[in-house]
C-alpha positions in Angstrom: -155.4 -50.1 -22.1 -157.8 -47.0 -21.3 -160.4 -48.9 -19.4 -159.8 -49.8 -15.8 -155.9 -48.2 -15.8 -154.6 -48.2 -12.7 -151.1 -46.6 -11.6 -149.4 -48.1 -8.6 -146.0 -46.8 -6.8 -144.0 -48.9 -4.4 -144.0 -52.6 -6.9 -142.5 -55.0 -6.0 -142.7 -54.2 -2.4 -144.2 -56.0 0.2 -147.5 -54.5 0.1 -147.7 -53.3 -3.7 -146.8 -56.7 -5.0 -150.1 -58.2 -3.0 -151.9 -55.1 -3.7 -151.2 -55.7 -7.6 -152.5 -59.2 -7.7 -155.3 -58.1 -5.8 -156.6 -55.9 -8.3 -155.9 -58.1 -11.0 -157.7 -61.1 -9.6 -160.6 -58.8 -8.8 -161.3 -57.4 -12.2 -160.5 -59.5 -15.4 -160.3 -56.1 -17.6 -158.0 -54.5 -14.8 -154.5 -53.3 -16.3 -151.7 -52.0 -14.1 -149.2 -49.7 -14.7 -146.5 -50.1 -12.0 -143.9 -46.9 -12.0 -140.6 -48.4 -10.3 -137.3 -47.4 -9.6 -134.9 -47.8 -12.4 -132.6 -50.0 -10.5 -135.7 -52.4 -9.3 -136.9 -52.6 -13.0 -135.4 -56.1 -13.5 -136.9 -57.2 -10.1 -140.1 -55.9 -11.0 -140.4 -57.5 -14.5 -139.7 -60.8 -12.6 -142.7 -60.1 -10.0 -145.1 -59.0 -13.0 -144.3 -62.5 -14.7 -145.1 -64.2 -11.6 -148.6 -62.6 -11.3 -149.7 -61.8 -14.8 -147.1 -59.9 -17.2 -149.7 -59.5 -20.0 -151.8 -56.9 -17.6 -148.8 -55.5 -15.9 -146.6 -52.7 -17.5 -143.5 -52.0 -15.7 -142.6 -48.3 -16.2 -139.1 -47.4 -15.1 -138.9 -43.7 -13.5 -138.4 -41.7 -10.4 -141.3 -40.4 -8.2 -138.7 -37.8 -6.7 -138.4 -36.2 -10.0 -141.0 -33.5 -11.5 -142.5 -35.4 -14.4 -141.8 -39.1 -12.2 -138.6 -39.4 -14.5 -140.8 -40.6 -17.5 -140.9 -39.7 -21.1 -143.6 -37.1 -22.1 -145.5 -39.2 -24.4 -145.8 -41.5 -21.5 -146.9 -39.0 -19.4 -149.5 -37.7 -21.8 -150.9 -41.7 -21.9 -151.1 -41.5 -18.0 -153.0 -38.4 -17.9 -155.4 -39.7 -20.4 -155.9 -43.2 -19.3 -155.2 -43.2 -15.4 -158.4 -43.8 -13.4 -157.0 -45.3 -10.3 -153.5 -44.2 -8.5 -152.2 -46.2 -5.5 -149.2 -44.3 -4.0 -147.4 -46.8 -1.7 -143.5 -45.6 -2.7 -141.7 -44.5 0.2 -138.6 -44.9 2.5 -139.5 -46.7 5.6 -136.0 -47.0 7.2 -136.7 -45.5 11.0 -132.8 -44.2 10.8 -133.0 -42.6 7.3 -131.3 -39.4 7.0 -133.7 -36.5 6.6 -132.5 -35.3 2.9 -133.6 -38.7 1.7 -136.6 -39.1 3.4 -137.4 -35.7 2.2 -137.0 -36.3 -1.6 -138.8 -39.5 -1.5 -141.4 -39.2 0.9 -142.4 -35.7 0.5 -141.2 -34.7 -3.1 -142.2 -38.0 -4.5 -145.8 -37.6 -3.0 -145.9 -34.0 -4.3 -145.1 -35.5 -8.0 -147.6 -38.1 -7.9 -150.2 -35.4 -6.6 -149.1 -33.1 -9.4 -149.8 -36.2 -12.2 -153.1 -36.8 -10.2 -154.2 -33.3 -10.8 -153.7 -33.4 -14.6 -155.6 -36.7 -14.9 -158.2 -36.3 -17.5 -160.4 -39.2 -16.0 -159.2 -39.6 -12.5 -161.4 -41.2 -10.0 -159.3 -41.8 -7.1 -155.8 -41.4 -5.1 -155.6 -44.2 -2.5 -152.5 -42.6 -0.8 -150.7 -44.8 2.0 -149.6 -42.8 5.1 -148.7 -44.1 8.6 -150.4 -44.2 11.6 -147.1 -42.6 12.9 -147.9 -39.3 11.9 -148.9 -38.7 15.2 -145.3 -38.7 16.2 -144.8 -38.3 19.9 -148.8 -38.2 20.9 -150.0 -40.0 23.6 -153.4 -40.9 24.5 -155.9 -41.6 21.4 -155.5 -40.3 17.9 -158.3 -39.9 15.8 -158.6 -40.4 12.0 -159.7 -36.8 11.2 -156.8 -35.3 13.0 -153.3 -34.5 11.9 -151.4 -31.3 12.8 -151.4 -31.1 16.7 -147.8 -29.4 17.1 -146.3 -32.8 17.7 -142.9 -33.7 17.5 -141.4 -36.9 15.8 -139.6 -40.0 16.9 -137.5 -40.4 13.2 -137.3 -38.2 10.0 -139.5 -41.2 8.5 -142.6 -40.2 10.7 -141.8 -36.5 10.0 -141.8 -36.6 6.2 -144.9 -38.8 6.1 -146.7 -36.0 8.1 -145.3 -33.6 5.8 -146.8 -35.5 2.8 -150.2 -36.3 3.9 -150.3 -32.6 4.9 -149.8 -31.9 1.2 -152.4 -34.8 0.2 -155.1 -33.4 2.3 -154.5 -30.0 1.0 -155.0 -31.2 -2.5 -158.0 -33.1 -2.0 -160.4 -30.4 -3.6 -158.4 -31.1 -7.0 -157.5 -34.9 -6.4 -160.3 -37.0 -4.9 -158.5 -39.1 -2.3 -158.4 -41.4 0.5 -155.6 -41.8 3.1 -154.6 -45.0 4.7 -152.8 -45.0 7.7 -151.3 -48.6 8.5 -149.8 -49.6 11.8 -146.8 -51.8 12.0 -147.6 -54.2 9.0 -146.1 -57.8 9.7 -146.6 -61.3 7.9 -149.6 -62.7 6.0 -152.4 -64.1 9.0 -152.6 -67.4 7.4 -149.5 -68.1 6.0 -147.1 -65.6 7.9 -145.5 -64.7 4.6 -143.3 -61.4 4.6 -140.7 -60.2 2.5 -138.4 -58.8 5.5 -137.8 -59.6 9.2 -137.9 -56.0 11.0 -140.2 -54.4 13.2 -141.6 -56.9 15.6 -139.3 -59.6 14.1 -136.3 -58.0 15.9 -138.0 -59.4 19.4 -138.0 -62.6 17.6 -134.3 -62.3 16.3 -133.6 -61.8 20.2 -135.5 -64.6 21.3 -133.7 -66.8 18.7 -130.5 -65.8 19.5 -131.1 -65.9 23.7 -131.8 -69.7 22.7 -128.8 -70.4 20.7 -126.6 -68.7 23.4 -128.5 -70.5 26.1 -129.5 -67.0 28.0 -132.7 -65.6 29.4 -135.0 -64.2 27.0 -134.7 -60.3 27.7 -138.1 -58.5 28.5 -138.0 -54.8 27.1 -140.6 -52.2 26.6 -143.2 -50.7 29.2 -145.6 -53.5 29.9 -148.5 -51.9 29.3 -147.6 -49.7 26.2 -149.6 -51.1 23.0 -147.8 -52.0 20.1 -150.2 -52.1 17.1 -149.3 -54.4 14.7 -151.5 -55.8 11.7 -151.0 -58.4 9.0 -150.3 -57.8 5.5 -153.7 -59.3 3.9 -155.6 -57.1 6.1 -153.9 -54.1 4.9 -154.5 -55.2 1.0 -158.2 -56.2 1.6 -158.6 -52.7 3.4 -157.0 -50.9 0.5 -159.2 -52.9 -2.3 -162.3 -52.2 -0.7 -161.5 -48.8 0.6 -160.6 -47.6 -3.1 -163.8 -49.1 -4.5 -166.3 -47.4 -2.0 -167.0 -43.8 -2.8 -167.8 -43.1 0.7 -164.2 -43.4 1.6 -163.5 -40.5 -0.8 -162.1 -37.4 1.3 -161.7 -40.0 4.2 -158.6 -40.9 6.4 -158.7 -44.6 7.6 -156.4 -45.9 10.5 -155.9 -49.7 9.6 -154.7 -50.9 13.1 -155.5 -53.0 15.3 -158.5 -51.6 17.4 -157.7 -53.7 20.3 -153.7 -53.5 20.3 -151.7 -56.0 22.4 -149.4 -54.5 24.9 -145.7 -54.6 24.1 -144.9 -57.1 26.8 -147.8 -59.4 25.6 -146.3 -59.7 21.9 -143.0 -60.5 23.3 -144.5 -63.2 25.6 -146.7 -64.7 22.7 -143.5 -64.8 20.7 -141.4 -66.0 23.1 -144.0 -69.1 24.0 -144.6 -69.8 20.2 -140.7 -69.9 19.5 -139.2 -71.0 22.5 -142.0 -72.4 24.5 -141.4 -70.4 27.5 -141.7 -67.1 29.2 -139.1 -64.3 28.4 -136.9 -63.8 31.6 -134.7 -61.0 32.8 -136.3 -57.5 32.5 -134.1 -54.9 30.9 -135.1 -51.2 31.2 -135.9 -49.6 27.7 -134.1 -46.3 27.8 -130.9 -48.9 28.7 -131.6 -50.7 25.5 -132.0 -48.0 23.3 -129.0 -46.6 24.6 -127.0 -49.8 24.1 -128.4 -50.3 20.8 -126.1 -47.2 19.5 -123.1 -49.5 20.2 -121.8 -51.9 17.6 -121.5 -54.9 19.5 -124.6 -54.4 21.7 -126.8 -53.8 18.6 -125.3 -57.1 16.8 -126.3 -58.9 19.9 -130.1 -57.3 19.3 -129.9 -58.6 15.9 -129.1 -55.3 14.2 -132.4 -53.5 15.8 -132.0 -49.7 15.1 -132.4 -47.7 18.1 -135.2 -45.9 16.9 -137.3 -49.2 16.6 -137.1 -49.3 20.7 -139.4 -46.2 21.1 -142.2 -47.9 19.3 -142.4 -50.5 22.2 -142.6 -47.9 25.2 -144.8 -44.9 23.5 -148.6 -44.9 25.0 -150.7 -44.4 21.9 -153.9 -45.9 20.5 -155.6 -45.1 17.1 -159.6 -44.2 17.2 -160.7 -46.6 14.0 -164.6 -45.5 13.8 -164.1 -44.6 10.1 -162.2 -47.4 8.9 -164.5 -49.8 11.4 -167.9 -48.2 9.3 -165.8 -49.0 6.0 -164.7 -52.8 7.2 -168.6 -53.3 8.3 -169.8 -52.4 5.2 -167.6 -54.9 3.5 -167.3 -57.8 6.2 -163.8 -57.2 7.2 -162.3 -57.1 10.4 -158.5 -56.8 11.7 -157.3 -60.3 12.8 -156.3 -60.4 16.5 -152.3 -61.0 16.9 -152.9 -64.1 19.4 -154.8 -65.9 16.4 -152.1 -65.6 13.6 -148.4 -65.6 16.1 -148.3 -68.9 15.2 -148.2 -68.3 11.5 -145.6 -65.7 11.9 -143.6 -67.4 13.9 -143.8 -70.7 11.4 -142.5 -68.5 8.7 -139.8 -66.8 10.8 -138.2 -70.3 11.6 -138.5 -71.5 8.1 -136.4 -68.3 6.9 -134.5 -66.7 9.9 -131.2 -67.8 8.4 -132.2 -66.5 5.0 -130.0 -63.1 4.2 -132.7 -62.1 1.9 -134.9 -61.4 4.6 -132.7 -58.8 6.1 -134.5 -55.5 6.7 -134.3 -53.3 3.9 -134.8 -49.5 3.6 -137.5 -49.0 1.1 -140.7 -50.8 0.7 
C-alpha cells in the first residue's frame, strides 16, 4: 500500500465520496485510506463497497483528537506511507455553536497538520477551506489575501478562517494547496446532490408557494452576487490542483468568476420549477428576523436565518490563480444558467425524500 497512498478526511461526504472515486479512477495503483468518524464507519464501508472496497481502507477515528484517535501502529504506517492528504472534513452548519466548530474545524485541522508534518514522504496536503473566510468583507477579495481584520457572519466562517491561518503558517514544513469553494450545489450534468441546503432553500420556498397557491416571494438585494459552483467542478479542480506542482503554496478560489445575482438565481429557479417569475418582494431584513420564529421558519422550509445574509452580501472573489490552473488543464466553471435545469430536475425527483434534509456535517 506504500505507493500512491492517499489519506482523505470527509468521506463519505458530498465532495469526499466523489473525490475518492475520481482518485481511484484516475490511477489504477492508487490506494485510499478514508479517516471517518466512528459513528459514520458503517456508512463509509457501504460507500466504499459501491466504489472499490479493495482499494479503500476505512479507518475509524476522530480528527478532533490528538493523533486522530487511531492506534499508534496505524499512525506509524500512515507516517511512513502517506504521499497525499485531502482534508475535507468540517462542520458546515451555519448555526453551529462555537465550541463544536472550533473542535472540528480548527483543532481537527491542527491535528491533520501534525500528522502531515511527521509524514516521511508527504508530497502535498490539499486543504479545503471556503471562500467565506472573507467574512463580512465587501468588494473584491483576492486569493492571496486572508487577514484583513474582518468580522464573520457565523462561527462556521470564523473557525474556517482560523484553520486556514494555521495551514498557511505550517506551509514551511507542510507543502500545501488551499482551495476555497463557494457554495457547492449538485452535479452540473445530473443535478445529483446529497442534501438540499444553501440555494436549495430557495427551491423549497418556491415549491411551498406553488403548493399553497401563494405568490413566490423574492428576497435578497437584487444586485448582490450569490456564488454557487457545481460539485463536479470542485472535484475536477481538486484533482488537477493536487497533481500540479505549480499549485503548491497557492490558494485557489473555486468560484464562479461571473456570479449570478441573488435575484437572478431566484428567477432562474422559479422559471425552471414553476414556469413563472417570483412575485411579491420581501425585504431581506424582515425575512432574516422572521426566520428566528419557528412558524415563519417552517414557512421558509427550515431555512436558518444565517443563510439569508449570503443573499445580501456584496462580495466578489478574484480567480486569477485558479483560472491559471484551470486553463493549464482545460477546465472552466460552468455557468449556473447552463445547469439550473439539472439542479431543479433532481430536486423535483427527491424534494419529499427526508434523507435529503440538510445535515450539519460534510
